[in-house]
C-alpha positions in Angstrom: 72.9 -37.3 18.0 76.7 -36.8 17.4 78.5 -34.3 19.6 81.9 -32.6 19.4 83.4 -31.3 22.7 85.9 -28.4 22.3 88.2 -28.7 25.3 88.7 -31.5 27.8 89.2 -29.8 31.1 86.9 -30.1 34.1 83.6 -29.5 32.4 84.5 -31.1 29.1 85.5 -34.3 30.8 82.4 -34.2 32.9 80.2 -34.0 29.8 82.1 -37.0 28.3 81.7 -38.9 31.6 77.9 -38.4 31.8 77.3 -39.3 28.2 79.5 -42.4 28.4 77.4 -43.5 31.4 74.5 -43.7 29.0 71.2 -43.7 31.0 67.8 -43.8 29.5 67.9 -40.2 28.5 71.4 -40.0 27.2 71.7 -43.3 25.3 71.1 -41.6 22.0 74.0 -39.2 22.5 77.4 -40.0 21.1 80.7 -38.1 21.5 82.3 -38.2 18.1 85.1 -35.7 18.5 87.0 -34.1 21.4 89.2 -31.1 20.5 92.5 -31.0 22.3 95.6 -28.7 22.1 98.0 -28.9 19.2 100.7 -31.6 19.6 99.0 -33.0 22.8 99.0 -36.8 22.8 95.4 -38.1 22.5 94.1 -40.2 25.4 90.9 -41.3 23.7 90.2 -42.3 20.1 87.7 -39.4 19.8 90.4 -36.8 20.3 91.7 -34.5 17.6 93.7 -31.3 17.4 91.9 -30.1 14.2 88.9 -27.8 14.5 88.4 -28.1 10.8 87.9 -31.8 11.1 85.0 -31.1 13.5 83.5 -28.2 11.5 83.6 -30.1 8.2 82.1 -33.3 9.7 78.5 -33.2 8.4 77.5 -35.9 11.0 78.3 -33.7 13.9 75.0 -32.2 15.2 76.1 -30.3 18.3 79.3 -28.5 19.3 79.9 -28.1 23.1 82.4 -25.3 23.7 84.1 -25.5 27.1 87.5 -24.1 26.2 87.1 -21.0 28.4 88.4 -17.5 27.6 87.5 -15.3 24.7 89.7 -16.5 21.8 89.7 -18.9 20.1 86.3 -19.8 21.7 84.6 -16.9 20.0 85.9 -17.8 16.6 85.1 -21.5 17.0 81.5 -20.8 18.2 80.8 -18.5 15.2 82.3 -21.0 12.7 80.3 -23.9 14.2 77.1 -21.9 13.9 77.9 -21.0 10.3 78.5 -24.7 9.6 74.9 -25.2 10.8 75.8 -27.0 14.0 74.0 -26.3 17.3 76.3 -24.8 19.9 76.2 -25.2 23.7 78.7 -23.4 25.9 79.5 -23.0 29.6 81.8 -20.1 28.8 80.3 -17.0 30.5 83.2 -14.7 29.5 82.7 -15.2 25.8 78.9 -15.1 26.0 78.9 -11.8 28.0 81.1 -10.2 25.2 79.3 -11.7 22.2 75.8 -12.8 23.1 74.3 -10.5 20.4 76.6 -11.9 17.7 76.0 -15.5 18.6 72.2 -15.0 18.7 72.2 -13.3 15.3 74.4 -15.9 13.6 72.5 -18.9 15.1 69.2 -17.4 13.9 70.6 -16.8 10.4 71.7 -20.4 10.1 68.7 -22.0 11.6 70.5 -23.6 14.6 70.4 -23.2 18.4 72.8 -21.4 20.8 72.2 -22.5 24.4 74.1 -21.7 27.5 72.3 -22.9 30.7 75.6 -24.0 32.3 77.2 -20.5 32.0 75.3 -19.0 35.0 74.8 -20.9 38.2 76.5 -24.2 37.1 73.9 -26.9 37.8 71.2 -24.5 38.9 68.4 -24.2 36.2 68.6 -20.4 36.4 68.5 -19.5 32.7 65.5 -21.9 32.3 63.8 -20.5 35.3 64.3 -16.9 34.1 63.0 -17.7 30.7 59.9 -19.4 32.1 59.2 -16.4 34.3 59.5 -14.1 31.2 56.8 -16.0 29.3 54.3 -14.4 31.6 56.0 -11.6 33.6 58.2 -8.7 33.2 61.2 -9.4 35.4 62.2 -6.2 37.1 64.9 -7.3 39.6 67.7 -9.9 39.5 69.9 -10.5 42.6 72.3 -13.2 43.3 75.4 -14.9 44.8 76.6 -15.9 41.4 80.2 -17.0 42.3 80.9 -20.1 44.4 84.6 -19.3 44.9 84.0 -15.9 46.5 81.2 -17.3 48.6 83.4 -20.1 49.8 86.1 -17.6 50.8 83.7 -15.3 52.6 81.9 -18.2 54.3 85.2 -19.7 55.6 86.5 -16.4 56.8 83.2 -15.9 58.7 83.3 -19.3 60.2 87.0 -19.6 61.1 88.3 -16.0 61.4 91.2 -16.9 59.1 92.9 -14.3 56.9 91.8 -13.8 53.3 95.0 -15.1 51.7 94.9 -18.3 53.8 91.4 -19.1 52.8 92.1 -18.2 49.2 94.9 -20.8 49.2 92.4 -23.4 50.6 90.0 -22.6 47.8 92.8 -23.1 45.3 93.8 -26.4 46.8 90.2 -27.6 46.7 89.9 -26.6 43.0 87.4 -23.9 43.6 89.8 -21.1 42.7 92.2 -20.9 39.7 95.9 -20.2 40.1 95.0 -16.6 39.0 91.8 -16.0 41.1 91.3 -12.4 39.8 88.0 -13.1 38.0 86.5 -14.6 41.1 87.7 -12.2 43.8 87.5 -9.0 41.8 83.9 -9.6 40.8 84.5 -10.1 37.1 83.0 -13.6 37.0 79.9 -12.2 38.7 79.8 -9.3 36.2 79.8 -11.7 33.3 77.0 -13.8 34.8 74.9 -10.7 35.7 75.3 -9.3 32.2 74.0 -12.6 30.7 71.0 -12.5 33.1 70.3 -8.9 32.3 70.5 -9.6 28.5 67.7 -12.2 28.9 65.6 -10.4 31.5 65.5 -7.0 29.8 65.9 -8.2 26.2 69.0 -6.0 25.7 72.7 -6.5 25.2 75.1 -5.1 27.8 78.8 -5.9 28.1 80.8 -5.9 31.4 83.1 -2.9 31.2 85.2 -0.9 33.7 82.6 1.9 33.5 80.1 -0.3 35.3 80.0 -0.4 39.2 82.1 -3.5 40.0 83.9 -4.0 43.3 85.3 -7.3 44.6 86.4 -8.9 47.9 90.2 -8.8 47.4 90.7 -6.3 50.2 88.5 -7.8 52.9 90.3 -8.6 56.1 89.6 -10.9 59.1 89.1 -7.7 61.2 86.4 -6.6 58.8 84.7 -10.0 59.2 84.9 -9.7 63.0 83.4 -6.2 62.9 80.5 -7.3 60.6 79.9 -10.3 62.9 79.6 -8.0 65.9 77.0 -6.0 63.9 75.0 -9.3 63.4 75.7 -9.2 59.7 77.1 -11.6 57.1 78.8 -10.4 53.9 78.3 -11.8 50.4 79.5 -10.7 47.0 76.4 -9.9 45.1 75.4 -9.1 41.5 72.2 -7.0 41.4 70.1 -5.2 38.7 66.8 -3.3 38.9 64.5 -2.1 36.1 62.2 0.9 36.7 60.4 2.6 33.9 62.7 2.9 30.9 65.9 2.6 33.1 67.9 -0.2 34.6 70.9 -0.4 36.9 73.7 -2.9 37.4 76.1 -3.5 40.3 78.6 -6.0 41.6 79.6 -5.3 45.2 80.1 -6.8 48.7 76.8 -6.6 50.5 75.9 -7.1 54.1 72.9 -9.2 55.2 71.2 -9.8 58.5 71.4 -13.3 59.9 67.8 -14.3 59.2 68.1 -14.0 55.4 68.6 -16.8 52.9 71.6 -15.0 51.5 73.3 -15.1 54.9 72.8 -18.8 55.1 74.1 -19.6 51.7 77.3 -21.4 52.6 80.4 -23.0 51.1 80.5 -22.8 47.3 76.8 -22.6 46.8 75.0 -20.0 44.7 71.6 -18.3 45.4 70.1 -16.3 42.5 66.7 -14.7 42.6 64.3 -12.8 40.3 61.2 -10.7 40.9 58.3 -10.8 38.4 55.1 -8.9 38.5 52.8 -11.8 39.1 55.1 -14.6 40.4 56.8 -12.3 43.0 60.2 -13.5 44.2 61.7 -16.8 43.0 65.0 -18.0 44.4 67.2 -20.7 42.9 69.9 -22.3 45.1 72.4 -25.1 44.4 75.9 -26.0 43.2 77.1 -23.0 41.2 80.1 -24.7 39.8 82.0 -28.1 39.7 82.5 -30.7 37.1 79.3 -32.8 37.3 76.8 -30.0 38.2 78.0 -27.9 35.3 78.2 -30.8 32.9 74.7 -31.8 33.9 73.4 -28.4 32.7 75.3 -28.8 29.4 73.6 -32.2 28.9 70.2 -30.6 29.7 70.7 -28.2 26.8 71.8 -31.1 24.5 68.6 -33.0 25.4 66.5 -29.9 24.8 67.9 -29.8 21.2 67.5 -33.5 20.8 63.9 -33.3 22.0 63.2 -30.1 20.0 62.4 -28.0 23.1 62.6 -24.3 22.2 64.2 -21.7 24.5 63.2 -18.1 24.7 64.0 -16.1 21.6 66.2 -13.1 22.1 65.8 -10.0 19.9 67.7 -7.4 22.0 65.1 -4.7 20.9 64.6 -3.2 24.4 65.0 0.6 24.7 66.0 0.5 28.4 68.8 2.8 29.3 71.5 2.2 31.9 71.3 4.6 34.9 74.1 4.7 37.5 71.8 6.6 39.9 68.6 4.5 39.8 69.3 2.9 43.2 70.6 4.4 46.4 72.4 2.4 49.1 74.2 3.2 52.4 77.7 1.9 52.7 80.4 1.1 55.2 83.9 2.1 54.2 87.3 1.2 55.7 90.4 3.1 54.6 93.7 4.3 56.0 92.9 7.8 54.7 90.3 10.2 56.0 87.8 10.2 53.1 84.9 11.8 54.9 85.3 15.0 52.9 85.0 13.0 49.7 81.5 11.8 50.8 80.5 15.0 52.6 77.2 15.3 50.5 76.0 12.0 51.9 76.0 12.6 55.7 79.0 10.5 56.5 79.5 9.4 60.1 82.5 7.8 61.7 81.9 4.5 63.6 85.2 3.3 65.1 87.6 2.4 62.2 84.8 2.7 59.6 83.0 5.4 57.8 79.2 5.1 57.1 78.0 6.8 53.9 74.3 7.3 53.8 71.8 7.2 50.9 74.2 7.6 48.0 73.5 6.6 44.4 75.3 3.3 43.6 77.2 4.7 40.6 78.4 7.7 42.6 79.6 5.5 45.4 81.7 3.3 43.0 83.1 6.4 41.3 84.2 8.0 44.6 85.6 4.7 45.8 87.9 4.5 42.8 89.3 7.8 44.0 89.8 6.3 47.5 91.6 3.3 46.0 94.0 5.6 44.2 95.3 6.8 47.5 94.7 3.6 49.6 94.8 0.4 47.6 93.8 -1.6 50.6 90.5 0.2 51.1 87.2 -1.8 51.3 83.5 -1.1 51.1 80.3 -2.9 51.5 76.6 -2.1 51.0 74.6 -1.9 54.2 71.2 -3.6 54.5 68.1 -1.5 55.0 65.8 -1.8 58.0 64.2 -5.0 56.7 67.4 -6.5 55.3 67.0 -5.1 51.8 69.8 -2.9 50.5 67.9 -1.0 47.8 66.1 2.2 48.5 
């Protein structure tokens, strides 16, 4: 099986490394082309700066897209599918935006579009979700989807160091990009949650600013100390529930008691769970990013194609409707301004430097918090656990 790799950064070079190692499973895989930037000097004989050379090579069976970003990744994926080449990608941003198009074009051209590595890195999350859906309706997804934000929160919790210092450590270790916005503002989690929801509920939803998304940019070492005094640990979570004909969606900092698995998910690890009607709760934990774990998931998809293993077919025919008020949480808020009047319908109570807002619909909380941020750009909020450690009510 001949493979073309689009992009030769962390993941692309990892895919190349694993294939070149050639164990019993990968010995029939061959990297024929590696797409590099225009005018970049090739380091390997497989390298080319011509996408057309790859698209027009009838001997290429699989295209692995690991360029990142939206364009030209979107264009290249569509063109590869139209040239009847299977496509595998780790690019969660482009999948979240164009999952419906990629699915349609791949079906029309009789090829596969697989993306195990896009959510959870080396964790077999997509595979596990699809297997659960063969028998069950999945009605809840919850997870620590982003290793960078988890590393930052874990290090702040352990050391008491300020956010910016720990962020710098994450960048030095290669966990965070020079521009860490996608990780710390919840956008990466939003993309991964959208992909998971697409599969679980058989519908297509894009991450937009209208959805409740709140990151960790504003958390301070004083916040961490306060949560620690309360016996709680904070995580950046992506969560969705489905009830009847409605579903919700949220990305937000969430507090957990110390006896939960979420509280004990450390460093850059991910922990993602689903709930099915007969299987109950399944949790998947492991390396959510990194060169070789992510490349490993890419290779798994290549082998599935090579061995003719089918993945779940997606139709996006669900009639579920998004509801911003399906779930209610209680929240803790820190702000320089007095925002108790803003939340007066939800029995707010002052606890030291913090305001506790009780039993408020998630969508309404995020809407009101945007108003708080307009007056205090340093404000922070987190969802509080329920009596048993669960946030949803």
